[in-house]
N, C-alpha and C positions, 0 to 999 in steps of 0.2 A: 492146904499146900499151896504155895504160890507156883504158877505155871512159869516156865522159863521162856524168855523171850527168843526170838529167832536167832539173834547173835550168841546169846548163851548156849542154845542148841549146838550151834555150829562148833563152838569152843568145845563142848562137852564131848561132841561126836568125834573131834579132832584128837582131843586128850584120850578118849577110849577106844581110838583105832578104828571106828564105825567107818570114817573117810580120811582124805588124805588131801594134802596141798600138792599143787603141781608147780614146778619150777622149770621155765622155759629157759634154756641156755645153760650150759654145764661148763662154763667158763670160770674165771677167778670169782666173780659176784655170785653167780648162780649156784656153784658148788658151796660157798661160804653160808649163802642161805640155807641150803639143803643141811649143811653140817649143824647150824644153831637150832633148827626146828627138830631135826632128828635127836638132838641131845636133849630136848624137851619131850621125847617119847612121841613125838608126832611123826606119822609115815608121810615121806616126800616121794612123789613120782618126779623123777629128775629127766627131764625130757632134752635131748639134743639131736639135731639132724645128722650129726656126724656119727655114722654106725661104729667106726672104728674106735673112737673115743668112747662110746657107750659100752662096747665090748670090753675094753680095758677096765672100765669102771665097773663093770659087772664082775670082773675077776677080783676085785677088791683093790686095785692098783688106782692110784689116783696121779694121772698124768699132767695135772697142774704143777709144775714142778716147785718144790718146797712149800707148797700150800698146807699140807699136813703141819709141817714144823711149826710154820708161822700161826696157824689157828689153834694148835694143840689137839686136833681131832684127828682121828684115823678112819678113812673111809671103810676099809675092810671090816672094822667092827660094826658100822651102820649096815653094811651089805648083807653080813651074816645074821644079824639080828632082824632084819627086813624093814628096818625104819628108812633106808633109802633105797629106792628100786628105780635104777638107771633104764632108760629105754629110748629106742629111736622110732617108736610107734607112737604116733599123735593120739590114737584113739584110746591108749591107755590113761590118757589125762582127762577124758570125757566126763567121768563122773566126779570129778574134783570140784568142790564149790569156790575154792580159792586158788587164784593163779598168780604166780610171781613171774615177772618178765625180766631177764636179764640178758638180752641180746645185744650185741653190738650196734652202736648208732654212729659208727664211721666207717669208711671205706678208703682205702688208698690215702689215708692221713686226712680226710675231709669229712664234715659232717654228712651221713646219709641217712634217710628216713625209711628206706626200702625193706630192711629186716624187720624193724618194729611194726611198720604197717602191715606186713604180711602176717607177723604173731599175732597182732589184735585182730585181724579178720578172722583168723583160724579159731581163737578163743572165743570170740562172740558167736560163732556157731554152735556154742556149747551151752548157751545161756549161763553163764557163770554168775555167783553172787557177788564176787569182788575180784577185780583185777589189780594187783599192786605193782606198778611199773619203777623198777629199780634202776633200769637203763638211765643214761644222762640224755636229755633232750633239750634242743634248742627251744626257747621260750614260744616261738612262732609255731611250733609244731603241734601246740594245744589245740590250735583252732585247725590247723591242717588235718589232724588226725580226729577232730570233733570229739575230743575226749570228754567233754562235759555231758555228752549224750549217752555215755555208756557208764557201767558201775565201775570207775577207776579211782584208784588213789596213786598219786605220785609221792615216792619216798626215796629221795636221794641217798646214796651211799657214800659215805666219806671214810670208811675204814683204810688203814694203811697196812698193807700186806707184810710189810716188813718189821712192824710194830705189833706184838701181841697184846699191848696194853691199848691199842686204838682199833676197836672192833664195833662192829654194829651194835653189841650190847652196851659198850661203854660209851660211845660217842653221841652228843646230841643229835637228833634225827629230825630234820624239818619234813613235814607232810602236808598234804591236802588232798582230800576226796571230793567227788563230783556232787555230793549231796550230804547234808547235816546227818542222815541216818548212815550212809556210808562211812561218814567220819567215825561214829562210835564204833562200827565193825572193825574198821581199820585200825582205831586204837587198841582194840581187844587182841586183833590178830598180830599187829607189829609189838604190842606191849609184851608179847610171849617171850621176845628174845631181845628187845630193846628197853634199857632202863630210863632213858629220856626222850621223849617226844616232843616235838614243838609244831603245833598247828599254824600252818602259814595262812595268810588271807586269800591266796589264790593259787592256781596251779603254776600260773607264770612266775609267781614268786620262789616258789620251789626250785623250778628249772633255773632261774636266774641265779638263786642262791649258789648252787652248784657251779654254774658256769662262770660267775664272777669270782668266786674265792680262786678257782683255778686261774683264771684271766689276769687277776692282780698278781699272783704268784708268777705267771709267765712274764709280765712286763717286768717285774724285779730281776728275775734271773736273766732275762735279755740285757738289761742295764748292766748287770754285773759282767756278762759277757762282751758287751762293748768296752767297758773299762779295761779289761784284760787286752783287748787288741789296741786300744788308745796310747797306753804308756809303755815305757821301756822298763820301768821298776816293778818290783814283785808285789803285784795287786793283791795275790793272796795273803801275803803278810798285812797289806793295809786293812783289808776286809777283817782279818783277825783282830787288829786294834781297834777298828771301828766297833766291832762287835762287843768290846770292853765297856761301851755306853750302855747304861741299864735299859735303855728302849730300843736298843737295835740288835737283831738277830744276827747269827753268823752265815755268811754267804759264801759260795764256793765258785770258783771259775769252772765253767763247763762249755765245750766247743758248741753244744747244742741241746736244746731241752727236748727230751722225746717223750714216748709213751701215749697212751690214749687220752689222758686227762688234761693236762697242763696247756700245751699249745692249743688244743680242741677247745678250751674254755674261752679262749679269745675268737675263735672261729664261729662258737655257737652264738655268742653275743652280737658279732658283727653280722651274721645271717638274720638276727631278729631284731634289731634295734630299730626303734621307730625314725631315729635320725642318725644313721650310720656314719654321716659325715663328721659328727662330732667325737668319733672313736679313734682319732688318728694315732694316739699311743699304741692302740691294740692291733690296729692295722699295720704300723710300723714293726711291732714286735713279732708278728707272723712272717713278714718279708725278712727281717734282719736276723731272725732264728737260723735261717736258712743260709743267709749269706756268709756268715762267718766260715761255716765249714766249706762252702764252695770256694772262698777265697783261699783257704789253706790249701785245697785240692789244686787250685790252679797254681800255686807256688811251687808244690809238688812237682806237678806236670812240666813247668818250665825249668825249675832249677836242679830237680834231682832225678836222674834216669835211673832205671833198673826196676826190679821186682819189688813189690808192696806188699807186705804181710800185715793184715788188719787182725787184731786180737780182739774178739768181743763183738757182737752185733746187736747186743739187748741195750735197753735205756738204763736198765737198774741192774745192780750187782745180783747173781744168782737168781735171775728171774728170766723167763723165757717169753719176752716181748719185745720185737723190733719195730714197732711203730714209730715212724717219724725220728729215727735215731741218726745220730753223726754217720755211723758205719753205712748205713743205706745211702747217704749223700755222696760220702767218698767213693763208695762202689760205683754208683752211676757216674760220677764225673770221671773216674778212672778208665771205666769200660767204654766210655765214648771215644777216649784217644787210643783204645786197645792196649792200654798198661795190663801187664800181667799182675793179678792180684791173687795172693794166698788169704785164706780166710779161716779163723779157727773159732769156734764158740762150741764148747762141751755139751750145750744144752740143744744143740742142732745135731741132726744125723748128716752123715756124707751126701745125701741126696737133697736133704734141705740146703746145705750149703751150696751144692752146685746150682739150686735154682736162684740163688743170688747172682749168678752169673761168675761164680770165682771157682777158683782151684781149692779143694779142702786142703787145710795145712794139718799136718801131723805136729802136735805141741808137744815138747818144746824143740824137737829136733830139726823141724823145718825152718826154723830161725836163721840156720845157717845159710839158707837160700835167700835170705831178704836183704835187699839195699836199704830199705825204708820200713820202719816198724811203726804201726799206729795202733797204739795200746789205748782203747777207747772206753773201757769200763773195768771197774775194780772187782772182777771175780775173784774169789779167794783163791783159785787156782793160779792165778797170775802173780798174786801177791806171795804165794807161799814157795815159788819156783825158787830153788836155791841159787844163789848168786854164782857158784863155780858153774853150774850148768850154763846159765846166762853168759857168762865170760867164756866160756869154751865153745859157744855156739854162735854168738854175735859178732861179726867182723868188725874190726876196729874202726872203720869209718862209717858205719850205718848210722842213718838218721834215725833218731828215736823221738816219737812224738808222743808223750804221755798225757793225756787228757786230765787225769785226776791224781797223778802223782803216786800212782802204785810202785813205781821203781825208784822213787826220789831218793830212798835211802841209798841207792846203788849208783847214783849220778856220777859220781867221782871216777867211775871205771869206765864211763862212756863218754868220749869226748864230744860228741854230737846229741847229747841227751838234751830234750826241751820238754818242759812241762808248762802246759797252757796255763798264762796268767801269773807264771812265777819266773821261769827262766825260758826266754823266747827269742830265738835267733833264726827263724824260718825265713 
């Protein structure tokens, strides 16, 4: 009888429940990782430093909004059968041979190495067999973190949380490990849930793949943003016609590109480039992405007095992430001049809204208090608000700024309705 290799023994022990994998970070990325391995019958120790979040997870409730509906998995089933074990005790991960790292690598909208550095230090004290880093890294961090000295595999994540067809199982996944032996093990571990793995030539290539695909998207989106501010005509219509070309995709005007990934892609490559002076397009994109919202805020401050109501603070519909969003820029600029700002987003509690420096808005009834309404995101709640309610609550002369055209079908009922990139008289 042939003896099993160490790699095969690890897979067998995982399959048979003798050992578990550890996932560090119970946000979007880490929770989805836990879901997919638990679905394969592999026990997952899901570690997070946030005790409140862990306690919610232990009850079977997933507090990452809409993640269950997008992924098709239900946390409670995994909690009940013991395949996902949430914990805020690092010691619970000590016996795990495989560790996945899915901690944030940004802070305040900029690349930040601190969280992942601390996490790797903690894990290395446990003598791990393999550490799979799923967090996005700046390429220069490979050397700063001395990753080649450790049993590390970089495996970027590209899944779209709003599209159940684009998951870690279905999307091609670049990866690279620190040694050839670890590459074989990483293929086995990742292959349990990923259908298509692509071995990259270096860890820097893996980092750049993720950063550049986001940075290129960032530059294109900012170009659309600039077009929307440069012309008086309906740029959204123009873009729709441009998209009829077989090699052009459909772009939509947006006052600001937000979220963890897209703008940060440009920042990651600017931080790591050997010759950053050659990256003027990406540098300009970072600057201009904020300028558009600031310019609109300045016009509101100068030309339109009264109370401002902001609807939505997230960067994507029905998702609780407000990193680098246009709403946060509006709030910052308006707060500087002491303007009264009401804010509504049903994904945020009253206390969370107050932390933005705003007055919590009761929606839709508090629309009647607003002299300016800025509708930043297409949450279903806003789209579904009946016209008779809007007409009964919104004053005749209210300025409406609709970023994505959520109320476009009602524009004839509101004389000061403006949609970014379509009808713009600000």
